[in-house]
N, C-alpha and C positions, 0 to 999 in steps of 0.2 A: 528796636524790637529785639527781644531776647532770643536765645538759641531755641528754646522750647517752642515759642510761637512760630519761629521760622520752620522748624522741623514739622510741626503739625500742619502749618500752612502748605508746606511742600507736599506732604502726604495727601492732603485734601485736594490740592491742585491737580496732582497726578491722577488720583482716583476719579475726581470729578470729570476731568478731560476724557479718561478712559470710559467711564460709565455713560457720559453723554454721547460719545462717538459710537459705542456699542449699541445703545438704545436707539439712536437714530438709524443705524444700519438694520437692527432687528425690526423696528417698526416699519421702515421702508420695505423690508423683505416680506413681512406679514401683509402689508397693504398690497404689494405687488402680487403675492400669492393668491389672495382672495379675489381681487378684481380680475386678475389674469385667468383664473379658473372659471369665473362667471362668464367672461368674454369667450373663452374657448367652448364652454357649454352652449352658449347662444349661437356661436359660429357653427358648431357641429349640428345643432338642431336645424339651423337655417339651411345648411348644405344638404341634409337629409330631406328636408321638405322640398327644396328646389329639385333635387334628384327625383323625388317621388312624382312631382308635377311633370317634369320632363318625360318621365317614363310612361305615366298613365293618363295624363290629361293634356298633353301637348296638342292633340287634335281638337280639343274642346275650346269653346270660347271662355276666356278667363272670368268675365263678369257673370256668365251663367253658372259657372261651376264654383264661384267664389265661396258660397255658403258651405258647400260640401268640403271644399278644400280647407276652409277655416276650421271646421269640425275635426278634420283629420290632423291638421297641423297642431291644434291646441290640445289634442287628446292627452298627450303625455307632457304637457308644459303648463306650469302653474301661473306663468306670467301672462302678459298681454301679447296677442298676435294680431297683426294687421296685414291685409292684402290690398296692394296698391296697384292701380292700373298704370298703363304705359305713359299716360299723360300726367301722372302724379296724383290722381284723384284717389281718395280713400274709398275702397269698395266695401271692405268688410273689416270689422273690429270687434274683438271679443268683449270689449267694454260697452259696445253699443253706442258710443258717442262719436260725434264729429264725422259721421258718414257723409261722403260727398265732399269733404274738405280737401283742399289742395295741400299736399304734403311736401312739395318741392322746397319748402323753406328749411327743411332739415338736410344737412349735407350728406348724410348716409343714404337718404332716399334718392337724392340727385345722382349719387354714384351708382346706386343699384339700377336705376332706370337707364343709366348710361352703360350698364353691363358689368359693373365692378362691385364686388362685395365691400361693405364699409361699416364702421361702427361709429356711434355717437354717444357721448356722455354729457348730460346736462340736466337742467331743471324742467320738469314736466309741469306746465302751467295749469293743467287740469287737476292734477293730483297734488300739486304744490310739494313735490319731493324730487330728489335727484334720481335719475333713471339711467340705465345703460341700454342702448338699442343697437341691434345688428340687422342690417338690410341686405338682402341677397336677391340677385336677379332671377326671375322666372323665365326660362328660355324655351321657346317653342319654334321648331323648324329653323333653328339658327338665329332667331331674332328674339329680342327681349320683349316679352308680352306684358311684363309688370314686375312686381317685386313682393317678396314676403318680408315682413318686419317683425322681429321678436324683441319685446321690451320687458325688462324686469326692474323692479324697484331695488335701489341700493341702500334703503333705510336699514334693514337688518344687518347687511354687510358692514355698513359704516359703524353701527352700534357694536358689532362683534370686534371690529378692528379697534374701536375706542376702548372697549373693555380690556383687550389684550395690551394695548398701549398703557392703560392705567396700571395693569399688573406689572408690566416692565418698569414703569416709573416708580411704583411702590418698592419693588425689589431693588432698584437702583438707589433709592433713598435709604433703604435699610443697609445696603452695602456701604454707602457713604458714612452712615452713622456708626457702623461697626468699625470701619477703617479709622474714623475720627477718634473713637474710643481707644482702639489699639494704638493709634499714633500718639495719643496723650500719654498712655502708659509707657510705651517704648521711649518716647522723648524724655519722660520723667526719669527713666533709668540712666539715660545718657547725661542729662543735665545735672542729675544728682552727683554723678562722678565728677563732672566738670566743676560743679560748685565746691565739692570737697577739695579738688586740686587748687581751685582759686583761693580758698580759705588758707590752705597749707602754704601756698606761694606768698600770700599776703603776710602771714606770720614770719615766713623766712625773710621777706623783704624788710620786716621790722627788726630783724636780727635774731629771731628765735629759731635756731637751726636744730633744736631738739624735737620739733614737731615732725610728724610723718604723715604723708598723704595715704589715705585708704585705697586699697586695690580690690574693688568688688568683683571685677571681671578680668579674665585673661585676654584682653583685647588691646587695641592701640592705646586706649586711655589707661589701661592697666600698665602697659609698657611705659607710658609717660609718667605714671605714678612711681614706678620703679626708678626711672631716670631721675625724677625729682628727689626721691628719697636718697638715692646714691649721691647726688650732687650735694644734698644737705649734709650727709655724713662726711663727705670729702671736705666740704667747707668747715664743718665742725672740727675735723681733725687738723685741718690747716690752721684754723684759728688757735687751737690748743698748741700746735707746734710754733706758731708765731709768738704766742704769749710766752712759751718756754724759751724761745729764741731771744725775745726782748729781755727776759729775766736773766738768761745766760750772758748775753752781751753786756747788760748792765753790770753783772758781777765781774765779767772779764775786764771791763773798763775800770771798775772801782778798784780792783786789786792792784794793778800796776800804778794807778794814780795815787792810791794810798801809800804804796811803797815809795814812790817818787817824792810825795809830799813829806813823808816821814824822814827820808834821808836828807832832803833839803833843810828841814828843821834841825836835824842832827848835825849836819855839816856847818850850819851857821853857828850852832852852839859850841861845837867841839873842834872848830877849824884849827885852833892853836895846839891841839894834841899831837898833830903830826901828819906826815904824808900818807902813812898807811891807811888811816881812817878816810882821808880824802879820796884816795884811789879806789878803795873798796866801795865807798858811796857812789862815786862816779860810774864804776863798773855796773853796779846794780841799776842806777838810773838809766844807763845806756841799754842794759838788757830789757828793762821794763818798757823803755821807749820803743825798742824793736818789737816787743810783743804788741804794743799798741799799733805800730805801723803795719804789722802783719794782719791784725784784725781789720784795720781800715782797708787794706788792700783786698782782703776777702770780700768785704762789703761792696767795694767798688766793682770787683769782678762779678759778684752776684748781680749788681745793678746792670752791668753791661750785658750779661747773659739774658737778663729779664727782658730788655728792650731790643735785643738783637744787634747790639753795637760791637760785640766781641769779634775781632778778626785775627786770623793767624798770620804770623810773619814767618813763612816757610823758608827753609834753607836745607842744604845737604847735611845730613846728620849721620856720623859714624856711631852706630848704636853700641857696639862693644866698648869703645872708648868712653862714650857718654855714661854708660852704666858703671864702669870702673871708677870714673871720677866721682859719681854720686856716692858710691860705696866708701871711697876714701874720705869724702867730706863728712859723712855721718859715723864713720868707724870710731872716732874718739868719743863721741857721746855714748855709743853702744858700749865701749870699753868701760866708761865711768859707771854705767849701770850694770856691769857684769854680764853683758849680752854679747854673744859671738855674732858678728855680721860678716857674711860671706857673699861674694859675687861669683856666679858660675856662668861663664860664657865659653862653652866647649867647642863651638863650631863658628866658622866665619859668618858674620851677619852682614846683610846688605846695607848699603848707604841709602837711607830713606829720606823722603821729603817731609819735613816736620818743623814745627816751631820749637826750637830747643828750650826756650825759656818756659813756655807753657808745659812742655813735656816734663821738664825738670820740676815744675810746680806740682805736677801730678805725682811724680816719684817721691818727692820730699814729703808730700802729704801722706802717701801710703806708708812710707817708712816711719814717719812721725807717729802715726796711729799704731804701727807695729811695736815701736819702742815704748809707747805709753802702756800697752796691754801685755807686754812680755816681761816677766819677772827676771830677777838675777839668776844666772845659770842657764837661761834660755838661749835660743838661737833664731837668727833671721837670715833667710837665703834669698838673694836676688838672682834670678835665672832668666835666660833668654834663648829662644830656639826658633826654627823655621818649620812651618807645617801648612800645607795646602794653600800656598800663596799668601800666608800671613806671618807676621812677626809676633811671637808670643812672649810677653814679658810677665814674669810672675814674682810676687813678693809673698813669701810664705814664712810664718812665724810659729813658734811653739807656745804662744801666749794663752790667755784665759778663754779665748774663743768668744763667739757671739751667740746668744740665745736664738732659737729658731724664729720666735715671734718678732725679733728685732731685725733679722737678717734682711728681709725684703724692704724694710723701711729705711735702711741706712742711706741710700742715695737721695731720699726725700730732703727737700729744703728744710732747714732748721732742726732736723731730727738729730738727737744725740742719744745713742743707746745707753751710755753711762753718764748720767747727769752730773756726777761728782767730778768727772774729768774736765779739764779746762778745754776751751775751744768754743767756736761759734756754732758748730753743727752744719757749716756750709762746705767744709773741705771736700767730702766725698761727692756732694752734689756738683760742685764746681769741677772736680776732677772728671766726673762722668761726662759732663758737657764738653770739656776740652777734648776728651777722647772721641766723642761723637763728632766734633768739628773736624777731627782727623779721619773721619769715616771709619772709626774703629768701635770697639765695644769693651766695656768694663764688667767683669764678673766677680762676684764675691762668694766664696765657699768657706764655711766654718763649722766647727763642731765644738760645742761647749766643753771647756776643760782640756782640749787638745790643740787648739790653735786655729789660725785663719790663713786662707790663701786668697790673694787678690790677683786676678789674671787680666792683663791688658792685651787685646788683639788689635793689631795695626796692619794696614795694607803694606805688603812688602815690595811694591813697585819701586823700581830704581828711580832715584832722584834725577830730575832733568836739569 
């Protein structure tokens, strides 16, 4: 069963239960109101009649005064009035029938002769219709002399109750019909949104992430449409980044392999020319092999981070000495490029607990990027300081800077701001994850044409 049918069915079930319950209560209330009022009217009439008899006719014989009493009792009553003797015999009846009949077969008559007022509701055999009767004792000198009985037909009352019940039922059916129509319309608006989301999701499942789900209303389904569209946009961007990454890695692999292949061919052909050519070729082959190894290491690291297998091997690290050694390692390369590389550690830094190899990987990556994007005559400064319980390491260059639209995307996997530069696009992403494993944070600030500053924040807790 579809959602639309379930929604309409739920609406109908709720309203049907509510209408049936309310109508049952209302019909029962109307029925009680009519019959109770008739009964109270008869009881009141009987009480007045019995009181009148006791006050004015108690000294008289009931059978002798029965005709006069009947005229007085029925004067203001449109129904049937009966006067019954103490033995249960019918003395007088406004209908003129059944005089002399024994009435003790009726429970209300037996109660009245016994001295208690009572009512009876049942089928009158003479008139073949349902009636309500009230019998009340006639007391004379403290003893029950007989009973007066008021009888009224319930035919009109039953018809009135039936008409009211039919009106209630008709109104109930109208309400149910209106609710059903409204339910169909409302469920249509909901299922339309769901159908649109389903179609968009099916297209996305088929690989078409350019499709977007419609958002007709600002509700939970609208929020779901936004989430689905955001997910599609993210996947689309990731797919593009992945394709760029594959293209970049393919290029990165092709270049050193081509170089290695070329020099192998050259060395084979020109080995006899001398030692210089051999050494030069081997140096290049070694350099290109190192590039391939570095790229494979990055891919392996990325794989480990992706499935959570990366673990740190922590030890005590003297930060000042660590940064000085890195500066010394990369200063020759900076000098070859005409770049000034300076390490500024002006205050004593604590010994921290960190993975030296992974932290070195981060610093080498940051400095490699700085050297790539800083021209001859520029400068790179490595600095470290303490502030608010954190060690702050900064790598600041005077290079070309990063455009604002690329700045926030740099830590993303596969992203390369400048596609012409070599590299896999994984370096910054891996570096950020290494810093996060150290419970730290990596922040990039840059201004196009003025340079870039990468800041690493690490906990300054003493190594144990």
